[in-house]
C-alpha positions in Angstrom: 0.2 -0.4 0.0 1.5 3.5 -1.1 0.5 6.8 1.1 -0.3 10.2 -0.3 3.0 11.4 0.0 4.2 8.7 -2.5 1.3 9.2 -4.8 2.7 13.0 -5.2 6.2 11.4 -6.1 4.7 8.8 -8.5 3.0 11.4 -11.4 1.2 9.0 -13.5 -1.4 6.5 -12.6 0.9 3.8 -14.6 3.8 4.4 -12.4 1.5 3.7 -9.2 0.4 0.8 -10.6 3.9 -0.4 -11.3 4.8 0.2 -7.4 2.2 -2.2 -5.9 3.1 -5.5 -4.9 1.3 -7.5 -7.2 2.5 -10.8 -5.8 1.0 -10.1 -2.5 -2.4 -8.8 -4.6 -2.5 -12.1 -6.0 -1.9 -13.8 -2.4 -4.5 -12.1 -1.0 -7.3 -12.6 -4.1 -6.6 -16.3 -3.8 -7.0 -16.2 -0.1 -10.2 -13.9 0.5 -11.1 -13.5 -2.7 -10.8 -9.4 -2.8 -7.5 -7.5 -2.4 -7.4 -3.8 -1.2 -4.9 -1.1 -3.6 -4.2 2.1 -2.9 -4.6 4.7 -2.7 -4.5 4.9 -6.2 -6.3 8.2 -7.1 -5.1 11.4 -5.6 -7.7 13.7 -3.7 -7.7 16.1 -6.8 -8.4 13.2 -8.8 -11.6 11.6 -6.6 -12.9 15.4 -6.8 -12.7 15.8 -10.5 -14.4 12.4 -10.8 -16.8 13.4 -8.3 -17.6 16.7 -9.8 -18.1 15.6 -13.3 -20.7 13.5 -12.3 -23.9 16.0 -13.3 -22.0 16.6 -16.6 -24.4 14.5 -18.8 -22.0 14.8 -22.0 -19.5 12.5 -19.9 -22.2 9.7 -20.1 -23.8 7.5 -21.8 -26.8 6.2 -19.7 -28.1 6.7 -16.4 -29.7 4.2 -14.0 -32.0 4.9 -10.9 -31.1 1.7 -9.0 -34.9 1.8 -6.9 -36.4 1.8 -10.6 -35.3 -1.5 -11.0 -35.2 -3.2 -7.8 -31.2 -3.1 -7.5 -31.1 -0.8 -4.5 -31.5 2.9 -3.9 -29.1 5.5 -5.3 -27.9 6.3 -9.4 -25.1 5.2 -11.3 -24.5 6.7 -14.6 -21.8 4.5 -17.8 -19.4 6.9 -19.1 -19.1 6.9 -22.7 -16.0 6.1 -25.1 -14.1 8.4 -25.3 -13.5 7.9 -21.5 -11.4 10.0 -19.4 -7.7 10.0 -19.5 -7.4 8.9 -15.9 -10.0 5.7 -16.3 -8.3 5.0 -19.4 -5.4 5.0 -18.1 -6.7 2.7 -14.8 -7.7 0.8 -17.5 -4.9 -0.4 -19.4 -2.5 -0.1 -16.8 -4.0 -2.6 -14.4 -5.5 -4.7 -16.9 -2.3 -6.7 -17.7 -1.3 -7.4 -13.9 -4.9 -9.1 -13.7 -4.7 -10.6 -16.7 -2.2 -12.9 -15.3 -4.1 -13.7 -12.3 -7.3 -14.3 -14.5 -5.4 -16.6 -16.6 -4.0 -18.5 -13.6 -7.8 -18.7 -11.8 -9.5 -20.2 -15.5 -6.8 -22.6 -15.7 -7.2 -23.8 -11.7 -11.1 -24.3 -12.4 -10.4 -25.9 -15.7 -12.0 -23.1 -17.9 -10.7 -22.9 -21.4 -10.8 -19.3 -21.9 -7.6 -17.0 -21.9 -7.3 -13.5 -21.7 -4.7 -11.4 -23.8 -1.9 -9.7 -22.2 -2.9 -6.0 -23.2 -6.3 -4.8 -22.8 -7.0 -3.2 -26.3 -6.9 -6.9 -27.5 -9.3 -8.1 -25.0 -11.6 -5.2 -26.2 -11.4 -5.8 -29.7 -12.7 -9.3 -28.6 -15.2 -7.9 -27.2 -16.6 -5.6 -29.9 -16.1 -8.3 -32.3 -19.0 -9.9 -30.4 -21.0 -6.7 -30.4 -20.0 -6.0 -27.0 -19.1 -2.2 -28.2 -20.4 0.0 -25.2 -17.6 1.2 -22.4 -18.7 -0.2 -18.6 -16.8 1.8 -16.3 -19.5 3.8 -14.3 -19.2 6.5 -11.0 -22.0 5.5 -8.3 -23.7 8.1 -6.3 -25.3 7.5 -3.2 -27.3 9.4 -0.3 -28.7 9.0 3.3 -30.7 5.6 3.3 -29.4 4.4 -0.6 -27.4 0.9 -0.9 -26.6 -1.5 -3.8 -28.0 -5.3 -3.6 -26.0 -8.2 -4.5 -25.4 -8.4 -7.8 -22.7 -9.5 -10.7 -22.1 -7.0 -13.5 -22.1 -9.3 -16.1 -22.5 -7.6 -19.7 -22.8 -9.9 -22.3 -20.7 -13.6 -23.8 -17.5 -11.9 -23.0 -16.9 -11.1 -19.2 -13.2 -10.4 -17.5 -13.4 -12.3 -14.3 -12.1 -9.3 -12.1 -13.0 -5.7 -11.7 -12.4 -3.0 -9.3 -14.4 -0.2 -7.3 -12.6 3.0 -6.1 -14.1 4.8 -3.4 -14.0 8.8 -4.3 -15.5 10.0 -1.0 -13.8 10.3 2.3 -15.4 8.0 5.0 -16.4 9.3 8.2 -16.2 13.2 7.1 -18.1 12.9 3.7 -20.2 10.0 4.7 -21.2 7.1 6.8 -21.9 3.6 6.8 -21.9 2.4 2.9 -19.5 -0.5 3.7 -18.9 -2.5 0.2 -19.5 -6.0 1.0 -18.9 -9.4 -0.9 -20.6 -12.7 -0.4 -19.3 -16.1 -1.3 -21.7 -18.7 -2.1 -19.7 -22.0 -1.1 -21.1 -25.2 -2.5 -23.3 -26.7 0.1 -22.5 -24.6 2.8 -23.8 -21.1 4.0 -22.6 -18.3 2.5 -19.1 -16.2 3.8 -19.6 -12.4 4.0 -16.4 -10.4 3.9 -16.8 -6.1 4.2 -13.8 -4.2 2.6 -12.7 -1.1 4.7 -11.6 1.6 2.0 -10.5 5.3 2.1 -10.7 7.8 -0.7 -8.7 7.2 -3.4 -8.4 3.3 -2.5 -9.8 0.4 -4.9 -10.6 -3.3 -3.8 -10.3 -5.7 -7.0 -12.4 -8.4 -6.8 -14.7 -11.4 -8.6 -16.9 -10.2 -11.0 -18.4 -13.7 -10.9 -16.7 -16.6 -9.5 -13.1 -17.9 -8.2 -11.5 -21.0 -7.4 -10.8 -22.1 -4.0 -9.0 -25.4 -3.2 -10.6 -27.9 -1.3 -10.0 -31.5 0.0 -10.5 -32.8 -3.4 -9.5 -30.7 -5.9 -10.1 -27.0 -6.8 -13.7 -26.1 -7.2 -15.7 -22.6 -8.3 -17.6 -20.3 -5.6 -19.8 -17.8 -6.8 -19.2 -14.1 -5.4 -21.8 -11.4 -5.1 -21.1 -7.7 -4.3 -22.9 -4.6 -3.0 -22.7 -1.7 -0.7 -24.7 -1.3 2.8 -26.8 1.2 3.5 -25.3 4.7 3.9 -26.4 6.3 7.0 -25.2 10.0 6.3 -23.9 12.3 3.3 -22.9 11.0 0.2 -21.1 8.5 -1.1 -19.1 8.2 -4.6 -17.6 4.9 -6.2 -16.3 4.4 -9.7 -16.2 0.8 -10.8 -13.7 -0.2 -13.5 -14.8 -3.0 -15.4 -12.7 -4.5 -18.4 -15.6 -6.2 -20.6 -18.0 -4.2 -22.8 -21.4 -4.0 -23.1 -24.0 -5.0 -25.8 
């Protein structure tokens, strides 16, 4: 984990990402199904992303969660061309995550493999008609929450994604904890609550992950959501690597 002083010393997002201990991230993902990175985004970058929420020109669609039974709050999908900070996050993070994703698929007996570069994977999505960008900004107010779900938008799904907290917990909002559930075969679900600070991200599975058992490796299904915000406003950015139809 790096601190705010190190963020200032490493001016580009790509440099900050390269400074992470990716071996430790991989171990954490294998053990728990989630890994915290960062802070990766500076306070100024977080504030810029939040301030752009009301600029409709940046977005391709808006979803009011209560209308669809998804929870309460709203989110907006960003249109192409993505803002430079989000495009750089997608490009620079993807390569590290593709190595983990390929290892996971091998362990679960899944034949799909992911190319080393995000542009190549994005081309795979676009050839299948998945051409709409999926990075999004989510806004929650007091009483808002996000039901447990999975972000699957088509045939081609990259198995890892990242949620970045853009607001300051306990100062700009309270409550609103990021939550993961893991449905294990013939067992009760396991819950993981992930503590995040402003500019930090959590890497987690889109739909399932491998877990080693007595009889070998098996798949467990994962879902994620956000608990009720008790006060203030909470903004989050989701970075999803597959595009949508």
